[in-house]
Structure formats: C-alpha cells, structure tokens
N, C-alpha and C positions, 0 to 999 in steps of 0.2 A: 160667576161672581169674582173668581180669583184671577182677574186680568192684571197685567202689569203695564204701567205707564212710566217711562223713564222721567225722573225729576230734572228735566233739562234746565229749567230756570235756576234752580239751586246750583247746578253744576256750572252753568255759565257765570252766575254771579260770583261764586267763590273763586273760580279760575281768574276772572277779570279783576276782582277787587282785592282778594287776599293773596292769591298765588302770583299774580301779575304775569299772566301767560305771555303778554307782549314782551316782557324782559327775557323770559326763557327762550322765546323764538329768536332772540338776539345772541344767544350763546353759540359758540362754535359747535357744530354737530347737531344743532337743534333748529337750523334755519328754516326747515320745511314746516315747522310747527307754527305757522302764522295763525293768528286767532281765527280768521275766516275758515281755514282748513280744519282747525281743531273743532269748531262748532259744527261744521258740516259732517265730520266724522262722528261726532256725538249723536247727531240726528239719525244718521244711518245705523249706528250701533243700537240706538233705541228701537228702531224698527225691527232689526234682526232679533233683539232680545224679546220684544213683544210678540212677534209673529212666528218665530221659529223655535226659540228655546222655551218661552213661558208655557205654551200649550202642552209641552212634554213633561212639565214639572210634576203634575199630578199623576201622569202615567207612570213615571219612574217610581214614585212613592208607592203606588198600588202594585205594580208588577215586580219591582225589585230585581235582583240578579240571581242567577242560578248557575250551579256547577254541574255540567252534564258531560259525562264521558271525558272528563279531564279538561273540558273547555268552559270558560266563563261566558255566560250568555247575558247580555245587558238588555235593558228594556227596549220595546218597539220604538222606532223613530230615532234611536241614538245614532245609528250608522248614517242615516240621511243627514241628521243635524251636524255630525262631525264632518262629513264631506262638504256640506255647504259652508261650515265655519272655516275650514281650511281654504276652500276655493275663493271665498270672499276676502281672504288675506287677514282675517282677524287674529289668527294664531301668531303671525309674523310681525304684528304691529310694532312691538317694541324690541324685537329680537335683532341681533347684530346684522348690519348690512353685508358684511363680508361673507356671511353664510346664507344670504338670501332673504334676510329680514328687512324690515322697513326702518328700524332704528329710531322710531319716534319717541319723544321724551316720556318720562314717568308721569309727568303732570297730565298727560293725556291718557296714559295707561290706567291711572286710578279710577277716573269716572267710567271709562269704557268697561273695565273689569267689574266695577260695581254693578253695572247693568247685567253682565253675565251671571254674577253670583246671585243677584236679586231674582232673575228670571228662572234660573235653574242651577242651583249650587251643585247638585249631584253630578250633572253632566260636566259642568265647568271645572270640576276638580281635575279632570283629565288634562285639558290644555294648560291649566295652571301649573301642573307638575313640570311642564316643559321649560318654564321660565327660569326657575332656580337651578335646574340641572344644566341647562344651557350655559348659564353664567359660571357654574362650577367647572364645567369642562373647558370653557374658554379661558378660565384663570389657570387651571392646573394640568389639563391633559397635554399629552405630547402633540406635536404638529401632525403626526400621522393619524392619531385617533381623531383629532379635530377635523381633519380633512375628510376622513372616512364617514364619520358619524354626524357631525353638526349640520351639514347641508340637508340631510334627510330628516333630521329631527326638526329643524326650523321649517321645512316644507310641509310637515305633518304626515309624511310617508311613514315615519316611525314615531313612537311615543316614548315617554320616560316614566320611571317611578323612582321613589326614594326608599331604599330598603335598609332601615336602621334598627328597628326595635326587635327584641327577642323576648321569648316568654319569661326567662328568668331575670331579664335586665330592666324591662320597662323603660323609664326615662334615664336610668343610670347606664349610659353607654360605656362606662369604664369596664363593665363586666361582660361585654360582648364576647361570645364564644365562637362565632362562625370562623372557620379555619381556612386559611389560604396556603396552598403549597406551590412553591416555585417549580414549574415544569422544566425550566432551563432554556426554553425557546422564545422567551418574551411573554409567555402566557402563564397563568396560574390556574390551579384547580381549587374551587371553593366547595366547602361542605358545611352545612348548617341550616337553621330554620329561622325565618323572620315572620313576625306577626303584625297585624294592623297595617298591611301594605295597600294603600289606596291604588286602585287600578293596577294591582300586581299582575293581573292577567286579563285579557279580553281579546276580541277578534276585530276590533275597530281599525287597527293599523297592521301593516304587514309585519312589523317587528316591534319589539319592546326593549328599551335599553334600561336595565336595572343598574342603579348606582348603589353598591353594597359595601357596608362596613364589615371588615374582617381583620383577622390578625394572623401573622405567620407564627409557626410553632416557637421560634426563638425570639419573638418580639418582646419588648419590655412590658411589664404588667401595667394595667390601668389604661387610661386614655392615650398615654404616650406610645403605646404599642399598636394602635389601630391604624389601618390603612384603608384607602378607598379604591374600589375596583369597579370597572365597567363590565357588566355581564349581559350579553345580548340573549334574547329569547331564541333567536335563530343565529347561528354562526354566520359571519359576514366574510365573503371572499374579498380579495384585494381590489377587485373592480366594483365592489359595492353590492354585488348580487348576493342573494341569500343562500346559505348552505343548509346543513343538517340542523335539526332541533337540538338546542343545548340542554344540558341536564339541570333544568330549572322548571319547577311546576307548582301550580296552585293546588293545594290539597284540601282546602276548605274555605268557605266564606263565612264571615261573621254575620250573625243575625242582630241587627242594630236597632237602636231607638229611632233613628232618622237617617237621612240621606240614603234611602234604600236603593236609589238608582245608581249609586257608586259602589262597585265591588270592592270590599275590604277583605284582602286575601291573607291566608297563611301560606307562605311560600317555602318550599324546600329546595335547597341548592345542594347538588351532589348526592342525590338519592342513589345514583348508580356509579358511574365512573368519575364523577366530579364535574361541577359546572365550570366551563372555560370562562376565565375573566382576564382583564387587562388592567394593570396598575394605572391609576390616575395620579399623576404627580409623583411625589417621593414616598418611599416607605415610611410608615409611622407618622404621617402628617394628615391622616384621614379626618380627624376631628376638625382640624383647621379648614379643610376643604368643605366639610359638612356644614360648617357655619355659614359658608357662602350660600349654600342651598337653604339653610335654615332661616337666615335673615330675610331672604326673599319670600320664603313661605310664611314667616311671621307677619310680614307686612301684608301679604295677601290675605291672611286670616283676619287681620285687623279690618280689612275691607269687607270680609264676610259679615262682621258685626254690623256695619252700616247697612249692607245690602239686604240682609234678612229682616232687619228691623224695618227698613223702608217697605219691603213687600208686605209684612204683617200690618204696618200702619195703613197702607193703601186699602187693604182688605177691611180693616176695622172702620176706616172712615166711610167707605162705601156702605157698609152694613149699617152704621149709625145714621147715615143720611137717608136710608130707605126703611129701616125697621120702625114701625109705629107701635108704641106701647106706653101706657101710663098717662098720668095727668101732669102737666107742667106745674111745678110747685109755685112759680111766680105768677104766671098768667091764668092758671086754672084751665088752660086749653087741653082738650083731648084730641086724639087722632093726629098727633104731630110726631115726627121722627125723634128718636131718642137722643140725637145730637143736641137737641134743645135742653136736655136735662143737665143740670150744672155739673154733676160728677162725671158724666160721659164727656162733656165739654172739657173738663179739667184733664181727664185721662188722655184725650186726643191731643190737647195742646202740649201736655208733658211729653208724649211720644214724639210729636213733631219737633219739639225743642231739642230733645236729646239726640235725635237723628241728625238735625242740622249741626249740632255741636260736634258730634263724631265726624261728620263729613268735613267740616272746616279743618279739623285736626289732621285727618288723613290726607287731604289734598295739600295742606301746608307741607307735610312731610314729603309728599311726592315732589313738590318743588325743590325741597332741599336735596333730594336725590339728584335732580338734574344739575343743580349748582355744584354739588360735590363732584359730579362726573365731568362737567363741561365748563365751569366758570374759569376763565383764564386768570382771575385774581386768586392767587394761592390762599390768601387769608380768608376770603369768602368761602372758597371751596372747602378748606379745612374746617372752618366753623360749621358749615352745613353738614359735613361728615360727622363731626362730633355730636351735633344735635340729633342726627339720625340714630347714632349709636346709643346716646343717652335715653332717648324716648322710645326706641323700638319695643322694649318690654311693656311700656305704658300703652303704646298704641295697640299692641296685640291683646293685652289682658284687659285694659279698661274698656276698649271698644267692644270686646266680645261679652264682657260682663253686662255692660249697659244694653247692648243689642239683645241679649237673651231676656233681660227684664222687659224691654219694649215688646218683644214677641209674646211674653207672658201677659202683658197688659192688653194686647190685642184680643187674647182669649177672654179676658175679663169684660171687654166691651161687648163681646158677643153674648156674655152671660152663659146660660146653660147650653146654648147652641154652639158655643166655642169648644165645649167638651165633647161634642159629637163629631166624629171624624168626617162625616159626610160634608160638613160645611167647608172643610179644607184648611181652616186657620190653624188647627193644631199642628199641621205638618211643619209650619214655619218655626214653631217653638221646638218641635222635635229635631228638626234639621239644625237649628241654631245651638242646641245644647252642647254639641261636641266641640264647637269653636272655642269654648273656654278650656278645653283639654288639648286640642291640637297644638302641635309644635311647642309643647310645654304648658303645664297648667298655670293658673294664675299665681299660685304659690312659687312655682319655679321662675316665672317671669319677675315676680317681686324680689326674690333673692338675687336674681341677676341685676336688677336695678340697684339695690342697696349695696350689693357686694362688689360686682364688677364695675359698676358705673359711678357710684357715689364714694364708697370707701377707697377704692383703688386710686382715685385721683384727688381725694380730699374734697370732693364737691365742686371742683373748679368749673367744669362745664355747666353744671346746674346754676351756679352763681352768675355765670355769663348770660345764660338764658333768661334768668330772672331780671337781670339788668336790661336786657332787650325788651322784656315785657313792660318794665317801668318806663322805658323810653316811649313806648307806644301809648302808655297812659297819658303822658304829657301831650301827645298829639290829639287826645280826645278833649282837650280844654276848650276847643272851639264850639263844643256842643254842650251847653248848660244842662240839657235834659239827660246827658250821659254821666254827669258828675257823680250822682249816687252810685251808679254801677262801677265807675272808676274807683270810688272810695272803697267799695266792697272788695274789688279785686286787689287793691292795695293791702287791705286787711288780710286777705287770703294769702298774699305773697308773704306777709310777715308770719302768718301761722306756718307756712311751708318752711320758711327759714328756721323757725323755732324747732320744727320737727327734724329738719336736716341737721341742726346742731346736736340734737339728741342722738341721731344715727351716728354721726361722726364721733361723738363723745363715747358712746358705748361700744363702737366698733373696735376700739383699742383693747378692750378687756372682756366684753360680754357679747360674743357673737350670737348666743342664744336669744338675748334680748333684741338684738337687731333683726334677727329673723322673725321673731314674734311680732315686730313692728312693721315688717316688710309689706304685707298686703295693704294695711291701711295707709301706709306711706305712698304706695303705688296709686291707690284710689284718690288720695288728695292731690297727687301730681296730675292725674287725669283731669280732675275738676278744675284745677288752677289753669292748666294749659288750654283746656277747652273754653273756659271762661274768657281767657285772653283773646282767642279767636272770635268768639261770639261778640265780644265788645268791639273788636275791630270791624266785624261785619255790620254792627249797628252804626258805627261811625261812617262807614262807607254808604250805608243806606241813607243816613242823614244828609251826607254830601250830595248824593245823587238826587234826592228830593229837592235840595236847595238849588241845584242846577236845572231843575225842571225836567229831569229825565222821565221817560215814559214808564208805564207800569207802576204807577204810584201806589196802587193797592198792594202789590207784591212787596214793594219797599217798606210800606207801613207794616206789613206782616213780619218782616225781618226785625223791625223795631219791637214788635210784640213778642217775638221769640226771645230777644234780649231781656225784655222785662220779665218774662216767665223764668228765664234762666237764673237771673240774679235774685228773684224772689224765692224760687223753689229749690234750686240746685246749688248755687254758690254757698249757701249756709252750711252745706254738708262738709265743706272743707274743714271748718272748725271742729266738727264732730270727729272726723278722721284724724285730725291732728291730736285731739285729746286722747284718742285710742293709742296713737303712737307713744305719747308721753306716759301712758299707763302700762306700757308693755313690760316694763321691768317687774311690776307686781304680777302681771299675767304669767310671765315666765317662771315665777316662783310657785305657782299653784301646783299642788301635788296631783299626781295621777289618780289619787283617791277620789278626786272630784268627779272623775268619769264614772264612778260606780253608782248603781241605783239599786 
C-alpha cells in the first residue's frame, strides 16, 4: 500500500509558472539547466525514488540500526542503495563542478531532494549532510584541505557529519566544552563528547569527515571562542590514501521515535590520545562557518516538511479510495469508498492544499538561491539574498509544523487502522515529528525571525517583500474570479503589518513580549507568504486555461486548491495576528498559572 509516486505535475507546474525555470537557465553558471533537461532529470529521479529508495523505507523503520563491537550496522539494502545513488550521480547533482560535482541549480535541487526525502528520509539524511558541509569547507577551509577532502566527499567515497551538540549544551552552542589543543604541526587534538549526531558512524563509506565545534583552552568565552575543526574517522595521508583509525568513536545509538534507519550517535572524541583534527578557517570563527552548514540544513529540513506530508497524503488518498465503509449521508448509498464521505473529502482536500502551498514556497525560495548566487544584476541578487535570509526560519519552522499536521491527518483518514503499525502510515508521522526540532526548534526559528531578521534591520526587508506581494496582487486584476482571494490576501498583509509594528514597537523596551509573540508571528508569516504563492499559482492556472493549454482538469484542480486555501487557511492569519497583539498580557501571566 505504501508506494511512492513522484508528484511530477506539481513540480513541473511550479517550476514553470512560479519559479520561471527558463529564466534561471539563462543565468551565468546555470546554462545547463534547460527546462527539457530539468524535467528529464525529475522523471529519472522519480523512478529512482520509487523503485530503489521507497521499498527500503519500511525495512529501515523495522530493522533500525545497531552498534555491534564498536561498529554501526545500518539496515539491509542501505549499502546497495548508497552505491547506486552515488553511481547514478545523484549525490553530485548540485555540488561544485571544480571538485567533481555537476553544479546544477537549487531550483532543480529542491524537487529532486523532495523525492529522496519522501521516498526514504532515514537513508537520505546521509547524502544530505554532504551538501552543507561541502559548502562550509568550500567557503572556509584552506586550499590544502579542500584539495585533499572535497573531491572524495563530492564523489561519495567519503561522507560527512555535523558534530555540534553536547549533553550540557543542547541548542546553546555558547557553552560547548569540547577542547582542542594545538599540537604545533598544523594539527590539533580534540577531546569531548557530542550527542544526536546523525550518521556519526557507519560502514557505508570508506571514511567519514566530522566537522566539529570545539574551543582552545585560552579562547574567549561564549560563542566568540568557538572554532571549527575537520576530524576524519581515518587519518588521511598526503596522497589521499587512508591511514590509521583516528581517536573518534560512536559509543551509543539513540532509541528514537522515528527515522529508525538513520543512526543517531553519541560520539566521543579523544577517549585515548586525542582525536586528530585540522582547523577550518580562522580560530574563533566556528559559529560563523557553522551557519553556512546550518542554513543549508534548515532549507533541507523545510523540504522534509513537504516531502513527508506528500508521502502520508498519497497513502491516505489510496486508502480512502479503496476502503469501503458506512452509508453516504447524501445519497444513502452503501458499499462505496470512504472518500465519498464529506469529512474524509474535506481532510484530503485540506492535506493536498497545504502540501501544494508548502511546495510553492520552498521552490520559490530555491529560485532565490540561484538568483542570489548567479544573477549578474547586483540589485536582484542582493534582494534574493535578503529574502532567503528573512524567510529561512519561516521555511524551516512553518513547513515542518504544517507537514507534521498533515501526517497526523493521514492517520485520521485511516481511523483505527492508522493507529496500527502494520498499516505503515504511522511511520510517516513518527518520522516527521523530529523535523520540528531539527536545526533549531520552532521557538528558536521564531526568535531568529523577530530578533535577527525583523528588529535588527527595522523590518526593511519584510516591507520590501510585502511591496512585491502587493505588486503581484495588481497582476491578478485580469481574473475577476480571483478578486475575492486577492482582497483576502490584501487584508492579511495589513494584519501582518499591524503585527510587525507591534514587534518593532516592543522590541525597543520589552524583549520578553517580542519573544512571546515570536511563534504566532512566524505562523502568520508562513500563511501570508504561502497564500501569495497559491494565488499566483491560481492566476497561472487561469492564464493557461485561457490559452487552451492541455491538462485542463489538473489546472482546474489548482483553482480548487486556491479556493480551499482562501476559505480554510487564509483566515488563520487574523487569529495569529490577534495572538501577537495579546502577547504583552501573556508575558505578564505569573508562573503560578502553571500550578494545578
């Protein structure tokens, strides 16, 4: 029952009509991303996801990972899937060409990796780690380190992980204790423990490159004293061959709610003589380099939200189309699939609508990445860069919150059978739950949005984005059917501006109030921005129908999605705005209210 079919029509429609993949293929460095090539790649990726990765998803959930005699054992089929993934060139798709990658744009990356995450998130977390780490090394590492390590990472011979979190620190990296000692020969010795390290150890690749946050004994306190180090599992000789095992080991695996096929390790560095590591970039700038990895990881996790929701929706839709139960309240018929019941119909339409909204937002951001990196017009590139920076916490947190709700709704469609593990739908909910925590919880993302993105620049970029949304509203004037939706979006923009004014006003004197308002502000930001893209999709569908383009039934479906969005989800903006405005009183509530 739990098969996976790549949503290629949605992917193609959004890339063509909203992202304008044709314009991206015209950017310097993106010339190979011609639409025909892009859509051929998507089709092939869909086949790989459906036939290689998806069949292993349930296996990984049931078998999990084991630590045996100091080695991490992953589920059956993982090694073959990794070998095929690398051999087919999927790992190198968007990695830099100078190190053996294909250098294709982010606008292609987003839908392809959505397929990987949908089909098998636990497996795909391993190749995903390569992306951010490669970028961090490219930005900060010495030429010698890049020449020695990057070609082998990009080729898939070696893999990576991100070793940041410690037991006493959690998300507060300012209290990292892992110690680095300068040996004097260009290397360092590291001593410490890291927890929650995805793919911290395994046998799938010949070597593993750990990027580790640590501090020297005389480093400044807090985040200003943290440096980034490259620590290989096996030491590397000058010619790239592997030497002795380094002093870094997995000592336990976490027993998790979901993503059982992904080993989450407790790692010990320097249990004996010290783990040999090499400084990446300059001393005490580790947090700066970490954010290069973190931003890529946050964007990837935003795609997790879409991907797992899509997988759960497909399963719920198939079940509702096949499961026969009850009497139709309108026709009185019996012996019909439950998709004919009004509430099941409502749930499925709501799931489909939210997934489409998330996908439009993520793919739009992927296009901004490409313009920020490659557009020769400095003003366009800079605006795209600022939009990514502004909305990154929204993408990560809002998408994963909504994605988790959609996975929960899928269980509800199944009814009691959804609560039974044998049907398999519960796995998607369990797998998705951690996405709201990965790379910073929703609360951390919200504080980043209001603190670093809104208050720091006085809301300038947000106002610019809202002006762009208003300009797009004017373009909807050609379609009278969309005017009610445009009016609703305009009202939502006004509510967001009112909430923004509240944030800016209280940010001067009452940071506690701002932080109390942060999550509802992030939520309304997601709903406004997603509504903007859904409305543009509806306008594109109207235009395509007017031109007589094929697949009219699909285009009418896009119009129906917009109708559902503005009837069911756009009204939530006002509710979240009201919560923002009530945050001053919420912040004054005594802790005595917590007692029972």
